[in-house]
NUMARDREN-11097 format. One record per residue (C-alpha): x, y, z; residue number from 0; residue in one letter. Coordinates in steps of 0.02 Angstrom, whole numbers, always signed. Example, Ala and Ser with C-alpha at 12.3 -4.5 7.8 and 13.67 -1.06 7.14 Angstrom:
2
- +615 / -225 / +390 / 0 / a
- +684 / -53 / +357 / 1 / s
# end
This chain:
289
- +9197 / -4521 / +5100 / 0 / x
- +9191 / -4487 / +4912 / 1 / x
- +9263 / -4659 / +4876 / 2 / x
- +9133 / -4739 / +4990 / 3 / x
- +8992 / -4646 / +4902 / 4 / x
- +9057 / -4692 / +4730 / 5 / x
- +9065 / -4873 / +4784 / 6 / x
- +8885 / -4871 / +4842 / 7 / x
- +8827 / -4791 / +4680 / 8 / x
- +8922 / -4920 / +4579 / 9 / x
- +8840 / -5059 / +4678 / 10 / x
- +8667 / -4986 / +4644 / 11 / x
- +8709 / -4974 / +4460 / 12 / x
- +8766 / -5155 / +4455 / 13 / x
- +8611 / -5217 / +4543 / 14 / x
- +8498 / -5112 / +4431 / 15 / x
- +8583 / -5178 / +4275 / 16 / x
- +8570 / -5358 / +4334 / 17 / x
- +8386 / -5339 / +4376 / 18 / x
- +8347 / -5256 / +4209 / 19 / x
- +8434 / -5399 / +4120 / 20 / x
- +8335 / -5523 / +4223 / 21 / x
- +8173 / -5436 / +4177 / 22 / x
- +8216 / -5439 / +3993 / 23 / x
- +8254 / -5625 / +4002 / 24 / x
- +8095 / -5656 / +4100 / 25 / x
- +8190 / -5726 / +4249 / 26 / x
- +8062 / -5673 / +4377 / 27 / x
- +8114 / -5497 / +4426 / 28 / x
- +7965 / -5382 / +4428 / 29 / x
- +7913 / -5205 / +4474 / 30 / x
- +7933 / -5173 / +4659 / 31 / x
- +8102 / -5263 / +4668 / 32 / x
- +8195 / -5109 / +4730 / 33 / x
- +8242 / -5047 / +4557 / 34 / x
- +8141 / -4886 / +4564 / 35 / x
- +8245 / -4729 / +4547 / 36 / x
- +8209 / -4545 / +4571 / 37 / x
- +8272 / -4404 / +4461 / 38 / x
- +8380 / -4253 / +4498 / 39 / x
- +8359 / -4106 / +4379 / 40 / x
- +8491 / -3970 / +4380 / 41 / x
- +8480 / -3804 / +4285 / 42 / x
- +8368 / -3875 / +4149 / 43 / x
- +8313 / -3755 / +4011 / 44 / x
- +8211 / -3797 / +3857 / 45 / x
- +8208 / -3709 / +3689 / 46 / x
- +8104 / -3707 / +3530 / 47 / x
- +8229 / -3639 / +3407 / 48 / x
- +8288 / -3474 / +3482 / 49 / x
- +8138 / -3460 / +3599 / 50 / x
- +8174 / -3509 / +3778 / 51 / x
- +8017 / -3593 / +3845 / 52 / x
- +8080 / -3653 / +4015 / 53 / x
- +8226 / -3585 / +4113 / 54 / x
- +8345 / -3653 / +4244 / 55 / x
- +8236 / -3783 / +4331 / 56 / x
- +8318 / -3877 / +4474 / 57 / x
- +8212 / -4006 / +4565 / 58 / x
- +8229 / -4176 / +4646 / 59 / x
- +8095 / -4303 / +4597 / 60 / x
- +8078 / -4425 / +4742 / 61 / x
- +8070 / -4611 / +4706 / 62 / x
- +7906 / -4702 / +4739 / 63 / x
- +7812 / -4538 / +4756 / 64 / x
- +7688 / -4443 / +4646 / 65 / x
- +7750 / -4270 / +4598 / 66 / x
- +7619 / -4153 / +4525 / 67 / x
- +7665 / -4006 / +4414 / 68 / x
- +7538 / -3864 / +4413 / 69 / x
- +7529 / -3688 / +4342 / 70 / x
- +7441 / -3580 / +4212 / 71 / x
- +7431 / -3635 / +4031 / 72 / x
- +7587 / -3593 / +3931 / 73 / x
- +7707 / -3589 / +4078 / 74 / x
- +7809 / -3738 / +4018 / 75 / x
- +7744 / -3887 / +4119 / 76 / x
- +7718 / -4003 / +3970 / 77 / x
- +7880 / -3945 / +3890 / 78 / x
- +7972 / -3981 / +4051 / 79 / x
- +7899 / -4154 / +4075 / 80 / x
- +7945 / -4202 / +3896 / 81 / x
- +8125 / -4155 / +3936 / 82 / x
- +8128 / -4291 / +4070 / 83 / x
- +8130 / -4430 / +3940 / 84 / x
- +8202 / -4333 / +3792 / 85 / x
- +8036 / -4325 / +3699 / 86 / x
- +8057 / -4136 / +3685 / 87 / x
- +8197 / -4151 / +3559 / 88 / x
- +8087 / -4250 / +3440 / 89 / x
- +8008 / -4083 / +3390 / 90 / x
- +8111 / -4003 / +3249 / 91 / x
- +8221 / -3865 / +3318 / 92 / x
- +8186 / -3908 / +3499 / 93 / x
- +8326 / -3939 / +3622 / 94 / x
- +8365 / -3942 / +3807 / 95 / x
- +8513 / -3886 / +3911 / 96 / x
- +8560 / -3941 / +4085 / 97 / x
- +8568 / -4105 / +4177 / 98 / x
- +8436 / -4236 / +4214 / 99 / x
- +8503 / -4376 / +4322 / 100 / x
- +8412 / -4543 / +4323 / 101 / x
- +8502 / -4629 / +4464 / 102 / x
- +8683 / -4595 / +4421 / 103 / x
- +8655 / -4575 / +4234 / 104 / x
- +8638 / -4404 / +4153 / 105 / x
- +8508 / -4435 / +4018 / 106 / x
- +8579 / -4290 / +3916 / 107 / x
- +8757 / -4354 / +3918 / 108 / x
- +8829 / -4389 / +3745 / 109 / x
- +8840 / -4573 / +3788 / 110 / x
- +8654 / -4586 / +3834 / 111 / x
- +8543 / -4670 / +3704 / 112 / x
- +8375 / -4577 / +3690 / 113 / x
- +8285 / -4739 / +3644 / 114 / x
- +8346 / -4823 / +3803 / 115 / x
- +8301 / -4669 / +3906 / 116 / x
- +8123 / -4669 / +3838 / 117 / x
- +8106 / -4851 / +3885 / 118 / x
- +8165 / -4816 / +4063 / 119 / x
- +8056 / -4660 / +4078 / 120 / x
- +7885 / -4697 / +4005 / 121 / x
- +7758 / -4568 / +3949 / 122 / x
- +7567 / -4567 / +3954 / 123 / x
- +7493 / -4425 / +3851 / 124 / x
- +7341 / -4315 / +3876 / 125 / x
- +7239 / -4398 / +3740 / 126 / x
- +7228 / -4588 / +3740 / 127 / x
- +7319 / -4656 / +3589 / 128 / x
- +7294 / -4845 / +3579 / 129 / x
- +7364 / -4933 / +3426 / 130 / x
- +7250 / -5008 / +3293 / 131 / x
- +7280 / -5178 / +3369 / 132 / x
- +7197 / -5294 / +3492 / 133 / x
- +7198 / -5254 / +3677 / 134 / x
- +7326 / -5392 / +3701 / 135 / x
- +7440 / -5330 / +3563 / 136 / x
- +7428 / -5150 / +3625 / 137 / x
- +7507 / -5206 / +3788 / 138 / x
- +7628 / -5333 / +3716 / 139 / x
- +7692 / -5227 / +3570 / 140 / x
- +7823 / -5124 / +3661 / 141 / x
- +7892 / -5271 / +3759 / 142 / x
- +7900 / -5377 / +3601 / 143 / x
- +7998 / -5251 / +3498 / 144 / x
- +8117 / -5229 / +3645 / 145 / x
- +8158 / -5414 / +3644 / 146 / x
- +8059 / -5474 / +3795 / 147 / x
- +8084 / -5663 / +3808 / 148 / x
- +7980 / -5703 / +3961 / 149 / x
- +7799 / -5761 / +3974 / 150 / x
- +7706 / -5632 / +3870 / 151 / x
- +7536 / -5686 / +3933 / 152 / x
- +7592 / -5658 / +4112 / 153 / x
- +7668 / -5489 / +4068 / 154 / x
- +7508 / -5430 / +3982 / 155 / x
- +7401 / -5487 / +4128 / 156 / x
- +7516 / -5407 / +4257 / 157 / x
- +7522 / -5242 / +4162 / 158 / x
- +7334 / -5235 / +4143 / 159 / x
- +7312 / -5273 / +4327 / 160 / x
- +7433 / -5134 / +4375 / 161 / x
- +7331 / -5018 / +4265 / 162 / x
- +7170 / -5075 / +4351 / 163 / x
- +7099 / -5137 / +4185 / 164 / x
- +7117 / -5326 / +4190 / 165 / x
- +6946 / -5368 / +4263 / 166 / x
- +6860 / -5261 / +4131 / 167 / x
- +6949 / -5333 / +3979 / 168 / x
- +7011 / -5508 / +4024 / 169 / x
- +6878 / -5588 / +3914 / 170 / x
- +6903 / -5463 / +3772 / 171 / x
- +7091 / -5470 / +3742 / 172 / x
- +7072 / -5508 / +3556 / 173 / x
- +6956 / -5359 / +3528 / 174 / x
- +7020 / -5192 / +3463 / 175 / x
- +7084 / -5067 / +3590 / 176 / x
- +6983 / -4935 / +3498 / 177 / x
- +6824 / -5020 / +3559 / 178 / x
- +6858 / -4968 / +3739 / 179 / x
- +6789 / -4813 / +3822 / 180 / x
- +6898 / -4659 / +3838 / 181 / x
- +6945 / -4698 / +4018 / 182 / x
- +6981 / -4879 / +3975 / 183 / x
- +7088 / -4826 / +3828 / 184 / x
- +7191 / -4714 / +3942 / 185 / x
- +7218 / -4858 / +4064 / 186 / x
- +7264 / -4968 / +3916 / 187 / x
- +7397 / -4841 / +3870 / 188 / x
- +7459 / -4847 / +4050 / 189 / x
- +7467 / -5037 / +4038 / 190 / x
- +7563 / -5021 / +3874 / 191 / x
- +7688 / -4907 / +3961 / 192 / x
- +7705 / -5025 / +4109 / 193 / x
- +7739 / -5175 / +3997 / 194 / x
- +7911 / -5110 / +3949 / 195 / x
- +7946 / -5099 / +4136 / 196 / x
- +8006 / -4920 / +4156 / 197 / x
- +8074 / -4845 / +4315 / 198 / x
- +7984 / -4677 / +4299 / 199 / x
- +7811 / -4641 / +4228 / 200 / x
- +7769 / -4468 / +4160 / 201 / x
- +7586 / -4420 / +4138 / 202 / x
- +7537 / -4263 / +4044 / 203 / x
- +7359 / -4221 / +4100 / 204 / x
- +7303 / -4403 / +4086 / 205 / x
- +7126 / -4371 / +4149 / 206 / x
- +7088 / -4200 / +4075 / 207 / x
- +6966 / -4268 / +3945 / 208 / x
- +6884 / -4401 / +4055 / 209 / x
- +6723 / -4407 / +4153 / 210 / x
- +6729 / -4406 / +4344 / 211 / x
- +6712 / -4595 / +4361 / 212 / x
- +6854 / -4629 / +4239 / 213 / x
- +6958 / -4492 / +4321 / 214 / x
- +6936 / -4577 / +4489 / 215 / x
- +6998 / -4742 / +4416 / 216 / x
- +7151 / -4656 / +4342 / 217 / x
- +7188 / -4575 / +4510 / 218 / x
- +7168 / -4741 / +4601 / 219 / x
- +7287 / -4818 / +4475 / 220 / x
- +7418 / -4684 / +4507 / 221 / x
- +7405 / -4712 / +4694 / 222 / x
- +7444 / -4895 / +4667 / 223 / x
- +7582 / -4864 / +4541 / 224 / x
- +7689 / -4763 / +4659 / 225 / x
- +7720 / -4920 / +4760 / 226 / x
- +7826 / -4984 / +4616 / 227 / x
- +7866 / -4831 / +4510 / 228 / x
- +7911 / -4648 / +4520 / 229 / x
- +7766 / -4546 / +4448 / 230 / x
- +7765 / -4367 / +4381 / 231 / x
- +7600 / -4291 / +4325 / 232 / x
- +7552 / -4127 / +4244 / 233 / x
- +7378 / -4071 / +4294 / 234 / x
- +7268 / -3917 / +4290 / 235 / x
- +7152 / -3993 / +4419 / 236 / x
- +7200 / -3924 / +4589 / 237 / x
- +7090 / -4048 / +4681 / 238 / x
- +7173 / -4189 / +4588 / 239 / x
- +7347 / -4127 / +4629 / 240 / x
- +7299 / -4112 / +4813 / 241 / x
- +7221 / -4286 / +4815 / 242 / x
- +7352 / -4391 / +4728 / 243 / x
- +7523 / -4309 / +4745 / 244 / x
- +7656 / -4312 / +4879 / 245 / x
- +7752 / -4164 / +4807 / 246 / x
- +7695 / -4018 / +4700 / 247 / x
- +7791 / -3899 / +4588 / 248 / x
- +7714 / -3734 / +4534 / 249 / x
- +7769 / -3665 / +4364 / 250 / x
- +7742 / -3482 / +4328 / 251 / x
- +7783 / -3344 / +4204 / 252 / x
- +7816 / -3180 / +4293 / 253 / x
- +7806 / -3066 / +4141 / 254 / x
- +7729 / -3094 / +3970 / 255 / x
- +7861 / -3162 / +3851 / 256 / x
- +7972 / -3230 / +3989 / 257 / x
- +8014 / -3415 / +3994 / 258 / x
- +7921 / -3524 / +4117 / 259 / x
- +8008 / -3564 / +4280 / 260 / x
- +7984 / -3670 / +4433 / 261 / x
- +7913 / -3542 / +4554 / 262 / x
- +7894 / -3652 / +4707 / 263 / x
- +7913 / -3835 / +4753 / 264 / x
- +7872 / -3925 / +4914 / 265 / x
- +7771 / -4063 / +4994 / 266 / x
- +7593 / -4053 / +4928 / 267 / x
- +7515 / -4026 / +5098 / 268 / x
- +7622 / -3872 / +5127 / 269 / x
- +7599 / -3806 / +4951 / 270 / x
- +7410 / -3807 / +4971 / 271 / x
- +7400 / -3751 / +5152 / 272 / x
- +7547 / -3634 / +5178 / 273 / x
- +7643 / -3592 / +5018 / 274 / x
- +7789 / -3472 / +5031 / 275 / x
- +7746 / -3364 / +4881 / 276 / x
- +7590 / -3262 / +4853 / 277 / x
- +7576 / -3315 / +4670 / 278 / x
- +7568 / -3497 / +4724 / 279 / x
- +7432 / -3461 / +4851 / 280 / x
- +7333 / -3361 / +4724 / 281 / x
- +7342 / -3503 / +4598 / 282 / x
- +7298 / -3648 / +4711 / 283 / x
- +7153 / -3551 / +4786 / 284 / x
- +7084 / -3507 / +4614 / 285 / x
- +7117 / -3320 / +4616 / 286 / x
- +7198 / -3334 / +4445 / 287 / x
- +7243 / -3464 / +4315 / 288 / x
# end
């Protein structure tokens, strides 16, 4: 049985590698080709120097689903999500312990290249951060520096369409990305992330600073993205988590000074209608937080 399982995992790895190579060469493989992977997190803890910010998180992130992470401010949600593509360790003195499996690869193994991991697991931040470049170059930049040799025009158009921005900017591609509205800039950053063709997309409160109309467009975009990608989002908006996610994880700090921990995790419908823990119910119903 173990040999059979290992054989299947090796086959998935070989197919994934071949498809990634095909994408890089521009040979026609595209998102939605079966490459999407989930993540398995085991006993993950995060530190800032000697301070333990998150402790012993174990969770399975399902492929082609939206997983929302909720909880009070300061309970470690953003720290945790940055551990999923090794952005956490960019902060001086920060480190993580535990295992994060992307398919069959432990992203914290000594043989794992953080640069490659961050390409496979993209990140969209809370505040839109477009480059001081044209809309076109904002999208093309990451793919270009990673050696993309396919049709760049097609890649830019496809990425902007996946980010639900193409129709709004198709006649303005040479204009600066800074000339877009806040909501458009955030979708431009999503398109920029998609252009390097990741397998997982992390979003840290991507709509927190946006108006309701722009927020709706971001949510619609996420609903479409899960067809081709695995999506993890941090949000303080309970209605948003209930609307867009398939699974929800509640982070909580039991006592002041304790590290944040994953308090409860389940399908979103159950988390919002019949959670197992009182703290979860109190938070999602607005009694605290």
